[in-house]
C-alpha positions in Angstrom: -29.1 -21.1 -131.9 -27.8 -18.1 -130.0 -30.3 -15.1 -130.3 -28.8 -11.9 -131.8 -27.5 -9.4 -129.4 -30.0 -6.9 -128.2 -29.4 -3.4 -129.6 -28.3 -0.8 -127.1 -29.8 2.6 -126.7 -27.4 5.4 -127.9 -26.1 7.4 -125.0 -27.6 10.6 -126.2 -31.1 9.0 -126.5 -30.8 7.5 -123.0 -29.8 10.8 -121.5 -32.7 12.6 -123.2 -35.2 9.9 -122.1 -34.1 10.1 -118.5 -34.1 13.9 -118.6 -37.6 14.2 -120.1 -39.1 11.7 -117.8 -37.6 13.2 -114.6 -38.5 16.7 -115.8 -42.1 15.6 -116.2 -42.2 14.0 -112.8 -40.7 17.1 -111.1 -42.9 19.6 -113.0 -46.1 17.6 -112.2 -45.4 17.3 -108.5 -44.7 13.6 -108.4 -41.9 14.4 -106.0 -42.3 16.5 -102.8 -39.8 19.1 -101.8 -36.5 17.8 -100.4 -36.7 14.3 -101.9 -33.2 12.8 -102.3 -32.2 11.2 -105.6 -29.2 9.1 -106.3 -27.5 8.4 -109.6 -27.7 4.7 -108.9 -31.4 4.9 -108.1 -32.1 6.8 -111.3 -30.0 4.3 -113.3 -32.1 1.4 -111.9 -35.4 3.3 -112.5 -34.7 3.9 -116.2 -32.3 1.0 -116.8 -29.4 3.2 -117.9 -25.8 3.5 -116.8 -24.5 6.2 -114.5 -23.5 8.5 -117.3 -27.0 9.3 -118.7 -28.3 9.6 -115.2 -25.5 12.1 -114.3 -26.0 14.2 -117.4 -29.8 14.3 -116.8 -29.2 15.5 -113.2 -26.8 18.1 -114.3 -29.2 19.5 -116.9 -32.1 19.6 -114.4 -29.9 21.2 -111.8 -29.0 23.9 -114.3 -32.7 24.6 -114.8 -33.3 24.8 -111.1 -35.4 21.6 -111.0 -32.9 19.8 -108.7 -30.3 21.0 -106.2 -26.9 19.6 -105.7 -25.2 20.2 -102.3 -21.5 20.8 -101.8 -21.3 17.1 -100.7 -22.9 16.0 -103.9 -26.4 15.2 -102.5 -29.1 15.6 -105.2 -32.6 16.5 -104.1 -35.7 18.4 -105.2 -35.7 22.0 -104.2 -37.1 23.2 -100.9 -38.0 26.8 -101.7 -37.7 29.7 -99.2 -40.6 32.2 -98.9 -38.5 34.7 -100.8 -38.0 32.3 -103.7 -41.7 31.3 -103.8 -42.6 35.0 -104.0 -40.1 35.6 -106.7 -41.3 32.7 -108.8 -44.9 33.7 -108.2 -44.1 37.2 -109.5 -42.5 35.7 -112.6 -45.6 33.6 -113.2 -47.8 36.7 -113.0 -45.6 38.7 -115.4 -45.0 36.0 -118.0 -48.5 34.3 -118.0 -50.5 37.5 -118.0 -48.5 38.6 -121.1 -48.9 35.2 -122.8 -52.6 35.2 -122.2 -52.9 38.7 -123.6 -51.0 37.7 -126.7 -53.2 34.6 -127.1 -56.5 36.5 -126.8 -56.7 37.6 -130.5 -56.2 34.0 -131.6 -58.7 32.5 -129.0 -61.1 30.8 -131.4 -64.1 28.8 -130.2 -62.2 25.5 -130.6 -59.6 26.7 -128.1 -62.3 27.7 -125.6 -64.0 24.4 -126.0 -60.7 22.6 -125.4 -60.1 24.6 -122.2 -63.6 23.6 -121.1 -62.8 19.9 -121.7 -59.6 20.3 -119.7 -61.6 21.8 -116.9 -63.9 18.8 -117.0 -60.9 16.5 -116.7 -59.6 18.6 -113.8 -62.9 18.2 -112.0 -62.5 14.4 -112.3 -59.0 14.3 -110.7 -60.2 16.7 -108.0 -62.9 14.2 -107.1 -60.3 11.5 -106.9 -58.0 13.6 -104.7 -55.3 13.1 -107.3 -52.6 15.7 -106.6 -50.4 14.8 -109.6 -53.4 14.7 -111.9 -54.5 18.1 -110.7 -51.1 19.7 -111.3 -50.8 18.1 -114.7 -54.3 19.2 -115.9 -53.8 22.6 -114.4 -50.6 23.1 -116.4 -52.2 21.6 -119.5 -55.0 24.3 -119.2 -52.5 27.1 -119.1 -50.1 25.7 -121.7 -53.0 25.1 -124.1 -54.0 28.8 -123.8 -50.4 30.1 -124.0 -49.5 28.2 -127.1 -51.9 30.5 -129.0 -49.6 33.4 -128.0 -47.0 32.1 -130.5 -44.3 33.3 -128.2 -42.1 30.2 -127.8 -39.2 31.9 -125.9 -41.6 33.3 -123.4 -43.4 30.0 -123.0 -40.1 28.2 -122.5 -39.3 30.6 -119.7 -42.7 30.0 -118.2 -42.2 26.3 -118.2 -38.9 26.7 -116.4 -40.7 28.5 -113.6 -43.3 25.7 -113.5 -40.5 23.2 -113.3 -38.9 24.9 -110.3 -42.2 25.1 -108.6 -43.3 21.5 -109.3 -42.5 20.0 -105.9 -43.8 23.1 -104.1 -47.1 22.9 -106.0 -47.4 19.3 -104.7 -47.0 20.6 -101.2 -49.5 23.4 -101.9 -52.1 21.0 -103.1 -52.4 19.5 -99.6 -53.4 22.9 -98.3 -55.8 23.9 -101.0 -58.4 21.1 -100.3 -59.9 21.6 -103.7 -63.5 20.5 -104.2 -64.1 22.1 -107.6 -62.2 23.6 -110.6 -60.5 26.9 -109.6 -62.7 29.9 -110.1 -59.8 31.5 -112.0 -60.2 29.0 -114.8 -63.9 29.8 -115.2 -63.1 33.6 -115.2 -60.3 33.0 -117.8 -62.8 31.2 -120.1 -65.4 33.8 -119.6 -62.9 36.6 -120.5 -61.8 34.7 -123.6 -65.4 34.4 -124.7 -66.1 38.1 -124.2 -62.8 39.2 -125.7 -62.2 41.1 -122.4 -58.4 41.7 -122.2 -58.4 43.6 -118.9 -60.6 40.8 -117.4 -58.4 38.1 -118.8 -55.2 39.7 -117.4 -56.8 40.0 -114.0 -58.1 36.4 -114.0 -54.7 35.0 -115.0 -52.8 37.0 -112.5 -55.2 36.0 -109.7 -55.2 32.3 -110.7 -51.4 31.9 -110.8 -50.7 33.8 -107.6 -53.5 33.2 -105.1 -52.6 29.6 -104.3 -48.9 30.4 -103.7 -49.9 33.0 -101.1 -51.1 30.2 -98.8 -47.5 29.0 -98.6 -46.3 32.5 -97.5 -48.7 32.8 -94.6 
């Protein structure tokens, strides 16, 4: 007896799956700057046709997560010093404001959750896991900023993280982390104390000090 034909994934669902998977890989630093991608390779990786792969690439390029050259070459961005500085300034503006808005809603359960994330970060640092470090670092910040209840601002912030993902992978090699960033501890302390000026300073320092290493 012939088995029934396997159901095919709708084109829209395939495109969205490829887009979200690639977006996560780029944001979390799974790809270094300047890594070339091909539609055929993306299609093989996700078992999709060229069309969903092409649409996902176009969408990510529009967000600044991928670059497409005049010859059609697709790659992760290699950012100039000026671009790194600009994105760092955007992080400082957006994330300081998000943290400030989150402070009045920073209940003890949130602070405890941030401490748990810091514990997970310590474990990935001990394993020298660059991707794990970037993922848990962003989880720490996103968990705090969700309390700001400012979805448009957070979406802009995530676009900046996305554009910086490969660069953050490069930066991790220079940081030589041995412990959780001091900025995270200062952020938690400021939240516990209800110290808005201290929180704003801690967030600004945390999101910009690492990027300065790439500008040296």
